[in-house]
C-alpha positions as CSV (number, residue, x, y, z in Angstrom):
1,M,31.6,5.3,-60.8
2,Y,29.9,7.5,-63.4
3,I,28.7,6.7,-66.9
4,S,28.8,9.5,-69.5
5,V,28.4,9.8,-73.2
6,V,31.1,9.9,-75.9
7,G,31.4,13.4,-77.2
8,A,30.2,15.1,-74.0
9,D,33.4,17.2,-74.2
10,R,33.4,17.6,-78.0
11,V,29.8,18.4,-78.9
12,P,29.3,22.1,-78.2
13,V,25.8,22.8,-76.9
14,V,25.2,26.5,-77.4
15,S,21.5,27.3,-77.8
16,G,18.4,26.7,-79.8
17,V,18.5,23.5,-81.9
18,D,21.8,22.5,-80.3
19,R,20.3,22.5,-76.8
20,A,17.1,20.8,-77.9
21,M,18.9,18.0,-79.6
22,F,22.1,17.7,-77.5
23,G,21.3,19.1,-74.1
24,Y,21.9,15.6,-72.7
25,F,25.6,15.9,-73.7
26,D,25.8,19.1,-71.8
27,S,24.2,17.6,-68.7
28,K,26.5,14.6,-68.8
29,L,29.6,16.8,-69.0
30,A,28.3,18.8,-66.0
31,G,27.9,15.5,-64.1
32,E,31.4,14.5,-65.0
33,R,32.7,17.7,-63.6
34,V,30.7,17.2,-60.3
35,V,32.2,13.7,-59.9
36,A,35.8,14.8,-60.8
37,E,35.7,17.8,-58.5
38,S,34.1,15.9,-55.5
39,G,37.4,15.1,-53.9
40,L,36.5,11.4,-53.9
41,P,38.2,8.7,-55.9
42,W,36.3,8.2,-59.2
43,T,36.0,6.5,-62.5
44,T,34.1,7.8,-65.5
45,L,33.3,5.7,-68.6
46,R,32.0,7.4,-71.7
47,A,30.0,5.1,-74.0
48,T,28.3,5.7,-77.3
49,Q,24.5,5.5,-77.6
50,F,22.8,2.2,-76.6
51,Y,20.9,0.2,-79.2
52,D,17.8,0.6,-77.2
53,L,17.9,4.4,-77.6
54,I,18.5,4.1,-81.4
55,L,15.6,1.6,-81.6
56,L,13.3,4.1,-79.7
57,V,14.3,6.9,-82.1
58,V,13.9,4.9,-85.3
59,R,10.6,3.2,-84.1
60,Q,9.0,6.6,-83.4
61,T,10.4,8.2,-86.6
62,A,9.1,5.3,-88.7
63,K,5.5,6.3,-87.7
64,L,5.9,9.3,-90.0
65,P,4.8,8.8,-93.7
66,V,8.1,10.5,-94.8
67,I,11.1,10.2,-92.5
68,P,13.5,13.2,-92.2
69,A,17.1,11.9,-91.6
70,P,19.8,14.3,-90.5
71,A,22.3,14.3,-93.3
72,G,25.9,13.3,-92.4
73,V,24.9,12.3,-88.9
74,R,26.5,9.0,-87.8
75,F,26.2,6.8,-84.7
76,Q,28.3,4.0,-83.3
77,P,25.7,2.3,-81.1
78,V,26.7,-0.2,-78.5
79,D,25.0,-3.0,-76.6
80,A,24.0,-1.9,-73.1
81,G,24.9,-5.3,-71.7
82,E,28.5,-5.0,-72.9
83,V,28.7,-1.5,-71.3
84,A,27.3,-2.9,-68.1
85,A,30.0,-5.7,-68.1
86,R,32.7,-3.0,-68.6
87,L,31.2,-0.9,-65.7
88,V,31.3,-4.0,-63.4
89,E,34.9,-4.6,-64.4
90,L,35.8,-1.0,-63.6
91,A,33.8,-1.0,-60.4
92,L,35.8,-4.0,-59.1
93,G,39.1,-2.2,-59.8
94,S,40.7,0.9,-58.3
95,P,39.3,4.3,-59.2
96,A,40.9,5.3,-62.6
97,G,39.6,8.7,-63.5
98,L,38.5,9.1,-67.0
99,V,39.0,5.7,-68.7
100,P,39.1,5.0,-72.5
101,E,35.7,5.5,-74.2
102,M,33.6,2.5,-75.3
103,G,31.8,2.2,-78.6
104,G,30.0,-0.4,-80.7
105,P,31.7,-2.4,-83.4
106,K,30.3,-0.4,-86.4
107,V,29.5,3.2,-87.4
108,Y,26.2,3.8,-89.1
109,D,24.7,6.7,-91.0
110,M,21.3,7.7,-89.6
111,A,19.6,6.8,-92.8
112,E,21.3,3.4,-92.7
113,L,19.9,2.8,-89.2
114,L,16.4,3.8,-90.4
115,R,16.6,1.6,-93.5
116,S,17.6,-1.4,-91.6
117,Y,14.8,-0.9,-89.1
118,L,12.3,-0.5,-91.8
119,R,13.5,-3.7,-93.5
120,A,13.4,-5.7,-90.2
121,S,9.9,-4.4,-89.4
122,R,8.7,-4.9,-93.0
123,R,7.7,-1.3,-93.5
124,R,8.2,1.1,-96.4
125,R,8.8,4.8,-96.0
126,T,10.6,7.5,-97.9
127,I,13.7,8.8,-96.1
128,V,14.6,12.4,-96.9
129,P,18.0,13.7,-95.9
130,I,18.0,17.1,-94.2
131,R,21.0,19.1,-93.2
132,L,20.5,20.5,-89.7
133,P,22.2,23.7,-88.6
134,G,24.2,24.5,-85.5
135,K,27.6,23.9,-84.0
136,A,26.5,20.7,-82.3
137,F,25.3,19.1,-85.6
138,R,28.5,20.3,-87.3
139,A,30.6,18.5,-84.6
140,V,28.5,15.4,-84.9
141,R,28.8,15.4,-88.7
142,A,32.6,15.6,-88.0
143,G,32.4,12.5,-85.8
144,A,32.6,14.1,-82.3
145,N,30.1,11.5,-81.0
146,L,32.1,8.5,-82.2
147,A,34.7,6.4,-80.5
148,R,36.4,4.8,-83.5
149,D,39.6,4.0,-81.7
150,Q,37.5,2.2,-79.0
151,A,35.2,0.1,-81.1
152,V,35.3,-2.6,-78.4
153,G,31.7,-3.8,-78.5
154,H,31.0,-7.1,-80.3
155,R,27.2,-7.3,-80.7
156,T,26.0,-5.4,-83.8
157,W,23.0,-3.4,-84.6
158,E,21.9,-6.1,-87.0
159,D,22.1,-8.7,-84.2
160,F,20.1,-6.5,-81.9
161,L,17.5,-5.9,-84.6
162,A,17.2,-9.6,-85.4
163,E,16.4,-10.3,-81.8
164,R,14.1,-7.3,-81.2
165,V,12.4,-6.8,-84.5
166,G,13.0,-10.1,-86.3
167,R,10.4,-11.4,-88.8
168,G,8.4,-8.1,-88.6
169,I,7.2,-8.7,-85.1
170,E,8.6,-6.1,-82.7
171,R,9.4,-7.2,-79.2
172,E,9.9,-5.1,-76.1
173,P,11.5,-6.6,-72.9
174,K,9.2,-8.6,-70.6
175,A,9.2,-7.9,-66.8
176,N,11.1,-11.1,-65.9
177,D,13.6,-10.8,-68.8
178,P,17.1,-10.0,-67.8
179,E,17.1,-7.3,-70.5
180,G,14.0,-5.7,-69.1
181,P,10.2,-5.9,-69.9
182,R,9.2,-7.4,-73.2
183,Q,5.9,-7.9,-75.0
184,T,4.8,-8.7,-78.5
185,L,3.3,-5.7,-80.2
């Protein structure tokens, strides 16, 4: 059983900015190849980015007085719990090779993710769209990181934000929480 990322095979990671921003995609594709060429029965699930990763990015970015937002970059984040449930389902079945991708229920522009976080955390910042160069960003702007035909997740970014950042008080998981450590900031 291996978990990978949607777009691992569609986002070209060549050099420079591409490698710095999308090297993870390249390493996940390399991992997929190791698993597939191992000679052992295998299953690989590609999922879009988890809400927790998006929250980490927007939280850190919101510390800036002016927020640069990659223009045309969209994400289809998914709930980690829903992906975990799918992994369990797959693990209980027979090895299936590369299975259909899994994505969240909605596609969001990066600026939209930032704006919704700022609203939920009761902050104001100027968001400035910037067009980033490189083949990887070109592929992502074209939707290579999306799983539109496999939008099987049910929990939305808005639901996630309401739980984690509701009423302007950010919460991180606590040690005894099934979702991980949490504390009020």
